[in-house]
N, C-alpha and C positions, 0 to 999 in steps of 0.2 A: 461315676463318670457326671460331671457337671451337667446340668440342665440347658439348654440354649433358649434362647427366648422364644415365642411363639411364632415370631416371622420366619423362624427357620423350619422350613418343612423337611419330611421324610425324602423327598426326592434328591436331596442333597446326598443321600447315601448311594453310591453309584450301582451296588447288586443287593438284591433280597438277601439278607442273611440267614433267614430260616425258611423251612420249605412252607409253600403256599397251601399246600392240602395234602390228604394222605394220611401218613404217621410221620411224627417227628422221629429226631435221630433215637431217642427212647424207647419208641415203639408204640407210642400212645397216640391214639386216633386225634387228628386236629378238627378242633369243631368250634373255634372261638366264635365264629359268624356264621349264620345260617346262609344257605343258598338264595332262601327268599328274600334278603336284604341286598344280596349283590344283584339279583335280578330287577329288583327295584332300581336299583340305583343306574342300571342300564336302559332300564324302561324311560326313567326321567329324562336321561341324557337322550335318549333317541326322540322323545316327545320334544323336549326344547329345542333342539337343532331342525327336527321337522317342520315345527312352527315358524322357525326363522328361515330356513334354507330349502327346504323340502326333505322327501324321504329318502332321496339318493344320496344327498349330503350327510343325511343321518346314517346311513349304512356305511358310509365312506369314514364317519368318524368313528363309529363303533371296531370297524376294522383296524383303523390307526391307534385306538384304544387298546386294542388286543396286542397289535405290534410294540407300542410302547412297553407294554407289560413284560411281553416276552424277552424284550432286549434287558430287563431287568432280574430275569431268574436266571440265575447261571447255569441250572442243570436242566438241558432240553427235555428230560422227561417230564418235567412239570410244566411245560409250555401249554397255553389254554387258546381255545377258540370262543367265537362267539356263542355258538351253540351251548358250548360247555358252560360259559359263565350265566346263561339263561336257565339254566338245571337248577331248580329250587331244590333238590335234594342233596346238592354238593354242601360242603362245608369247609371253611377258609380260616387261614390265620388272620389275626387283625394286622399283622404286618402288611401283607399282602393287601388287605380291604383299604388300608390307608394308600398304599401306592395307587390303586384304583380310584380312591376317592381324590387326590390330588390330579390325577389325569384327566379325572372328569371336570374337575374345575377349569384346566387348562382348555379344554375341547369344546367348554360349553360358553366360555368367557362370561361365567357369573361368578362374582366374588360370594353371592349368598347362595350359591347351588345348594349346599348342604341344609340350609334352614328350609328353603323351597322343597326340597326333594323330601325331608320331613313331614311337610305339611300335606304334601299332593300324593305320596307314595308308599309311606311306611306301615299307616294305619290299612293293612291288607282287608279285601273283602271278607276274609275266614274270621279275622278279628273282631272286625264289625259286627257280623252275625253273631259271635261266639258273645259277644259283650253286651248286646241289645236287652236281654232281659234285665240288665244290672242297671242302679242308676249310676251318675257321675261320680257320687261319691264313692261307690263299692269298686267302680272300675278304678279310681285311683289308688284305692287301696291295695286291688290286685296289680299295680304297676311293676314289684318286683317278679311276680310269677310272670308276666309277658316278656320282661327283660331276660330272665333267666332261660325262657324258652327259645330264644333267639340267638344267645351269646352263650350259652352252657357254661356260666361261671367266669368267662372273660371281664364280664362287668359285674360290678356289686351293689345294685340299687337299696334304697332306704327309703321309706314313707316316715316323715318325720311327724305329722301332723295332718288329718283329713278332717274338715266338717262341709258341712253343705254351703258351697260357693267359695270354699278356701283351701288350699292344701300346700304343704311344704314337702318337696321332693329332695333327694340328694342321692348323688352318684359318685362312686369310686372304681378304680381299676385294680383288677388282681394283680399279681406279683408278676404271672407269666406275660401279661399284656404289657406292663411297664418296662420288663426286660426286652419284649420285642420292640418296642418304640425307642428304648435307650435314651439318647441327648434330645430328642426330637418328640418328646413326651408331651411338653406345651403345645407345641403346633398340632399334633395329633388329638389331643383333649379338647382344642376349641373347635375341630371339625365335627368330634362326637357330641360334645355339648350343644352345637347348634341344631344338630339333627334331633337328638333326645328331647330338648325342651320344645322344638317346634311340633313333634309327633304328640307329646302330652297334650300340648296346648290344643290341638284339634280335636280331640276327644268329644267335647260337647258339640262340636260342628258336624263332625263326620257321623256319629251314632245317634245324636239327638235332634239334628236341625236346628240347634242354638249357636248363639254367637260364640266363637273360640274363645279361650280362657285368655286371659292376660297376664304377661310373664315378668317378673322382676327377679332379677341375678342378684344373689346375695354374694356368692364367690364363686370362683372356678380354678381349675387345676390350672389352666392356660395363664392364669395370673400369679401362680406360685402358691395357690391354697392347697390343702391336702385332700378336697374333693370339691365337687361344682354342687351347688344347691341352689335351687329355684322356688319363687313363691308363686302360684297360680292362684287366680281370682275368677268366677264366672259368676253368672245369673243363677241365684239359688232356684231349685225345683221346688215347687208349691204343691200342697198335697188339695186335690179337688173336694174332697169330702167336707172341708170347711164352708166352702160355698154353698153346698147342699144343706149343711145346719143353719147356715146364716137365714138361708132362702126359707125353711122351715120355720124359724122364729119369727121372722118376718110374716111368713102366711098365717102362723097362729095368732099372732097379735091382729093382723086384720080380720080373722075370723071371731076372734073375741069381741073386737068393736062392734061388728056386722051383727053378732046374736045381742049384744047388749041394745042395740037400736032397734033391731026387729022384734026382738021378745024381751021386753025388759022385766016382766015379770017371771021370766024362767029363772030357776034358781042359778045362783053363781058356781056352784060345783059344775053343773051339765055345761053351763058355757065355757068354763075351764077345761072341761074333758075335751069339748070339741075344738077347743083352739090348742090342745097339746096334740090333736091327731095329726097336722100337718108338719108337727115337729118331728112326730116319729117317722110318719110315711115317706115324707121327701128325702130326708138321710137314707132311710133303706132304698127307696127309689134311686137316689143317686150311687148309693154302692151297687146295687144291682146292675145299674147302667154301666158303672165304671167296671165291675167284674165282666159285662158282656163285652166291653170294648178291648178290656185287656186280655180276655180269651181269643178276640178277633186279632190283636196284635200278636198275642203268643203262637196263635194258629199260623198267622203270615212269618212270624220267627221260625217255627218249627218247619213250615213249607221253605223258607229259604235255606235253613241248615240241612234240610233233605237235598235240595238243589245242591248245595253246595257240597254235601257229603257224596252225593251221587257224580259231580263233576270231578270230585277228588278221587273217587273210586276209578272213574273213567281215566283220569290221569296215571293212577296208580297201576289200572290193568295196561294201559298203552306203555307206561314206563317197564313193568313187568315184561311185557312181550317184546319190547325192545331189547331189554337186557337179556333173555332168551335168545333173540337173534344175534346179539352181541356173542353170547357165551357158545352159539353153534359156529358163528364165523372164528371165533379165537380158536375153536376145537380144530375147526377144517384147517387155518393156519398154521397151529402146531403140527398137525399131521403132515401138511405139507411141507414145513420146514424141517420137521424129522426126517421125512423122506428125501430132501436134498441134502441134509446133514449126513445120512447113512450113503446115498448115492456119492457124495463127494469124497467122502473116506474109502469107499471101497474102490472109485474110478482113480482116486489119487493113490493109492498104494499097488498100482501095477502099471507095466509099460506095454500090455499085451494088448492090439486093438481089438480084437475078438471079445476080451473079456469087457473092456469098456464099453461096447456097444451093447453087448449083451445084458450088463448090468442096468443100463439106463432103459433098454426096451423093458425090462422086468420091473423097472422101478415104475414105470408109465402104466403099465397094464395091471400092475398089483396096487397103486394107490389111485389113479385118476380112472374116471367113467369111461374107459374105451377097452374094448375086447382085443384087440391084436394092434400091433405096432410093428415097422419093420425099417431098416435102415439101409442106405446104399453109398458107397463111397465113391467119389468122383476122381477120375483118372486124367489130369488135365493133359498129359502128354499125347495119350489115345484118345482123347475127348470120348470116353463111354463111362457108364456107371457098373460097378461090378461087387464083388465082395459084399454081397446082400445078406444080412441077416435080418430075423424075424422072430417073433414072440408073439403067442397064442393062435398059431395055426398048427396043424398036424405036422408031426415030425418027418413024415415022407415028403410033404409039401416044401417045408424049411430045407430038407436035404437037396431038394430040385432047384431051389431059387437061389442057391449058394453059388452055383455055377453060371447065372444067368449073367449076360452084358448085355445092357441097354446102351445102343448108341444115341450120339447127339440127335435129338429131335426139338426143334425150335418151340413147338406148340406143346410138348409133353408136359404133364404135371411135374415131373422130376426136374427138367431143365428150368420151367418157370420158376420154380421154388429156389432153385441154386444161386440164381441171380438177382434175388430179393432178400432185404434183410427184416422183412415184414411175415409175419404168419399169413398163409392161403388159407382160409376156411373154408370148407367143402360142406355146404349144407344139403347138397343132394348129388352124390357121386355119380347119376346118370347124367347131369347137365356138363359134365367133362370127359366120359368117356370116350367120344368121338375123336377127342384132340389126343389122346394119349399113344402113347407107342403100344404096339400089340402087347409086349411082354408087361407092360404096365398094367394095361387093361386087365390082363389074365390073373395077374397078382391081385389085382382089387377085387377082382370076382370071385376068385378062390377063397379069398378071406371074408367073403359076405360083406364088403364095407358098405354102407348107406350114406354113411356123413362122416367127417372126421377133420384133421388139420396136417397142414404141411409145412415144415420149418425146416430152414436150411443150417447145415453145420457150418458155421463160419469162424475162423480164428484169425486175428491180426489181418482182416480184409481179404483173407484167401478163404475161398470155397472149399471145401472138405467132402461134403455130401449132403444128403438129405435125409429126413426123419419124418416118419408118415405115422399117425394114430388114427386109427380106423374104430367106428361103432357099427353096431348091427342094427341101429335104429335111426330115424330121421330125427334129429333133435339141435335145437339152437346151442352154440358153444360159447359160453358167456366169455366177458373179456379177462376174468381172472384166471380160468383155464388157459387161454390163450398165453398169458403173460408166464404161467408156472411152466407151461412146456417150451416157451421160449426160452427161459433158464435152463431147464433141463437140459436143452439142446446145447446152449451156450457153455454150460459146465462139461458135457460131452465133448465139444468140438475143442476144448481148452486142454482137455487131457489125451485127444486123439492127436492133437497138434504137438504135445510133450512126447507122445510115443514115437510119431514120426520122426521129431527131430531127434530124439534118442537114437532111432535106426540110421538116419543120416549120419548122427556124430560115431556110431559105432562103425559105419563103413568107411569112414575118414579115418576113424583110430586104427584100422587094418591097415589101410594104406598109408597112414602116418608111422606106424611101427615099421611096415617093410622098409619106409624111406629112412626111417631112423637107423634101421641096421645096416642099411646101404651106407649112410651118411657115417655112422661109427665106425664102419670098416675103413673107409676112406680116412677118417680123422686118426684113425689109428695108425694108418700108414704115414698120413701125413706128421703125426706126432713122432714117429720113429726116425722120418727124415730131418723134421726139426732138431729132435734130440741129437743125432749124430751133426747136424749143422752148428749145434749149440757147443757141443764139445770141441768142434773145430774151431769155433770162434773163442771159445775160453782158451784154446791151446795157442790160437794166433794172438789174442790179447795177452797171454802172457809171454810170449815169445816178442811181442812189441815192446811191454814193459821192460824185459830183460835186456832186449836191443838198446832201448833208451837208456837204461841205466849204465850199461856197459860202455855204450857210445858216449854218454856225457863223461863218465870216469876217464874214458881215454882222450876225450878232447879235452879237458881241463887240463891235462899234463901238458902238452906242448901249448895251449893256450896261455898256461901260466908263464911259460918261458918266453913267449912273445910279449906278453906284457911287461915281464922284468925287465927284458931287453930294451924294450920302448921307451920304457921309463928312464931307464940310465942313460939311454941315448939324448932323451929331453932333458935331464937334468945335467949334462956336459961332462959325462965323466969320460968319454973317448974324445972329446976337444968340441970346439965351438961348432955351430951349425949354422949353415945358412938359412934365410928367411923360407924359402920353399921346403927346404929339408925339414925345419920346425914344423910346418903347415901339415905335411905328409905324414911324419910321426906322430902328430895330433889326431889327426883321422884315424891313424892306425889305432891307437890307444883307445879311443872314443867307441871303435866298432868292436875292438877287442873287450871292451867293458859291456858294450851290449850283447854281444854273443855269450859273455859269461852269466848275465842274466839269464838268457835264454836255456843256458843249460842248467840253471838253477831252478827256472821254473819247470822244465821237463823232470828234474830229478824230484823235485817236490810233488808233481803231479801223480807221477810213478809210485811215490811211495803212499800218495793218498787212496790211489786206487788200490794198491796191494793192502791197505791197512797196516803198514807198518811204522807209520808215524806215531810217535809217542810225546805226550805233553807233560811238562813239569808245571803241574799248577802251584801258584801262591796268590798272595795280595800283591798287586802291582799299582803303585802310585800313578795315577794318570796323568797327573801335573809332570812328573818326571818324564814319563814316556812321550808325551808330546813335545815338550821342550827339546827332547834328544833327538825327535824325528824332525822338529822345523829346524835344528842347528845342522843336522846332516843333508837337509835339501834346501837350506837358504843359498848357499852358492848357487845351486842348480835354478833355482827361481830368478836368482839376480841376473842370469845370462839372458832372461826375456822381460827384465825390468818388472816382474811381477810381484803383487802386495800379498804377503801370507801373513792371515792373521788368526792367532789362536786364543779362544775364549772360554772359560772353565765357569762354570755356575754352581757354586757351593764349595764347602772348604775339606780337603783331606778326601777327594774321592781316588776311591780304588777298584781297580778290576780283577776279579778271580780267574787267573789264567797262566799261561806260559809266557814269560816275559818275552821272548826271542820272536815267539810266533805273534804275539800282539804287535810287536814293534815291525814285523812283517806285515801284517794286516794294513797297520795305519801308513806305511811307507808306501805299500803298493797304491792305495787309495790317493794319497796326497801326489805321488808319482804320476799317476794317471791324471788328476787333476790338472797338473802342471802341463803335461802333455798336450793336452785339447784345451788349455787356456791361453788366447792370444796375448801378445806382448801389452805390457801396462795393464794388464787383466788383476783379477783379485781372487784370491782362494781363502776360504773361511774355513777353520777346523773348532768346532764347538763342542762341548759336553757338559751334560747336565744329568741330574738323577732321575731316575724313570721307576717309579712307583710300579709294583713292589719289589725293591732290592736288586734293582737294574741299573745300567747306566746307558744313556744314549748320546752316541757320537755321531757327528754329523760333518761331513765334507762337501763342501758346496764351491762351485765355481762359476766364472762368467763364460764359459766357453759356449759353442755354438748349440749345445742340448743334444739330446737324443731322440731319436723319432721314436714315435707309440710302437710301431710294428717291429722295431729292433729291440724294445725291452724286454719283452717274453723270454727271448733267447741270450739276453745280454751275460748270463751267468754260464751259459755252456762253453767247454773247452773250444779253444781253437775259433770261437765266434767273434766277428768285430762288427761292431755298429757301421753305419754308413756315416761315419766321419773322418775325416781325411786330416790327420794331425801334420806337424810341418816334416819335412824330410829328416829323415834320420832317425825318428823317433816310433817307427813303427814298430810292432811286435808279433807275438806269435798268437795273440790272444788269449793267453791262459791266466793273466794277472788277475782278473776278476772271479775267473772259475775258482782258483786258489784260494783267494780271498774267502769267497762264499763256503767253501769247505771247510776251512781253517775257522771261520765263526762259528759254523754248526756244531764243529768239534768242542766248542767251548761252550755249546748249550746256548747259542745267541742265534740272532736271526739279521739278515741284511735287506734292504729294499732301496730301490731307486725311484724318485720324482723327478720328472725333466719335461720341459716344454720345448719344441724345436726353436733356437734361436733366444733361448732364455736359461742356458747354464742347466747344470745338472746338481743333484744333491742325493748324495748314498748316505742312509741313516743305518747304524751297527747299533743293536741291542744286545749287551754283554750283562752276566751277572755279576754282581758287586759282592756277593758273597758266596761261599761254596754252596752250590744246589745240590739237593738229594741226589740227582741224576748222576753228578759226577763224583759224588763222594764216595762210589766204589770203583772209579777208573783209575789209572796208575798215577799215582803221586809224583814220582820223582823218575827220573832217567832221560836227559837230553838225548836225543838222537845223535849218533856218533858223528864227529865232523868228516867233512869230504876231502 
């Protein structure tokens, strides 16, 4: 993965990708950075903001820091608190520490936050005490040891060279740390580099009271180098014994000169001996004095180390005691959760109310510090408590209280508890006995209750009863016990509510079964009646169809004669006709034709309903079909000066169907358009391909349109829309119904689009080729002529 420039910080990563503490995904303990380092970070942030804005602002900043960190930790299990971060015994991943470092910079408003942090906080008192016996040079040689102590292999320090007053240090990252930083390695390296070199430079000042070392950067990972390297220089430490030796030499020379002046006759070797005495005595005295001072200093160091060790011992002892307390609390919570789990399993597997209450009471007496417990159910209809169950009292007394009914008493403990969702803590039962109902008072006295707690059994805001747990001793009841007992009561209330609901459902089921049997008998009787009526209707429908068929055949014979004789008269076969005679015969012929069409429609409808109609499918040229229909209806449209237009898109369009029935479909639709189109109106017949493998045929007119409310029933037999055509063109309302059924027999669909006053358009969609649904239908056999 390419590395980003150091200006890109790890906060650009939306969430932490590694666990912040505990164990990693491979099960190894996370200990990249010591908790001492994190605590120093928080303490310095707190100091900075306290100096600038006060202690309240500092505490707010720490709370904000924790909130920002928790927003970036995806697993809520690893969310932290201020107290947790100040615990020096924790260890963290380097990714987490860098998120904390960046947020600290933001909250402190200091760009050099980490450099100052290293100068002021990272040389902890324990390190200062441990390093006092050593010289600056020795401490710098121990640099890798101290880094390893607080980073556990996450950083790889190296001492290149150290002499008195001069040191070269180098720092690299482990592969694990590099993996955690990812593309933000350079930005993280800059923060770590600033803190580390500031800490090293402060060694002379913090431990020996000398000026801090000067720093010279040679290279840095933040700039693309493979490691960070610095040069530190400081004032060299001088050996005090040299001063004593020089002093001894000077004093010896003075002694020699004095002897030569005062006793010039004395032998030279005696004068030389006396002059050598200061040279021996003064260095020895200086060494003794230095040893004395060193012993005093070491005594102070030992005392400081003892005090530090004592302080650390106290911290460890307090941490151990706290840990013991936490273990006890965890054990208690585990016991409570186990009890709740077992109780939930037990009461969740039954719908018996006595079992539910008994299980809850046994759990309270068996797992909580109460010697007895009892519960009473509330009857809201009769306004009294009843069905009392108890645990922890004698069997005789338990049998007696089962049948006790405690009526509504406003000041009674049971009634007061029933109407509150909070626990009622009874620290001394004597304080409330006078306000209790005699039955309640007797039960408390028989059980030996001296203190206790009362909780209401409420589910879905409906009071179901009261639960009371009592103790034979006067004792305070902690909030944890109150919360636990409330949880037990809540679980019992839910189970009781479920049991009550089941009882109600059972009662309803019994009543419902009775009603179902009654309704079933009624429905069976009604079904018999409907079957009889249906058979009768089928018979009537058959008789109707038979009547229409016979009637149509019988009417066509005399109607054919009437038409024939009328046409003979109109053609002058019996002589010339007067004008009025010709008019009357024309009307007779027109009405005979109209009656013929009605009879044909009735015959078609009866055959379609009877299922006796047969189609002779073949490929039909759409151009020839439309030209034939338009030529047949052209004289009819000319009577009203109407314009009939036929348009076909595409070449060689064909339809798969019965030629005669297709001709009937198109004729009926065009004739229908002619009827409702006024004089000098227009009728369009268009055809075009409709993928896949279909033909779309549209017949439009400029008539008065079809109302929306009439379109739903337009294709029903004998239905006529609220349109009034010209006199003499009314029909039976069968044309569109026959068209729809013929289209569907061809495997097609028909629809209508119309707005009142804007004409109407009928769209017919027919298969262009033989569809699979029609391949098995009869392929031949025209219906017999009538």
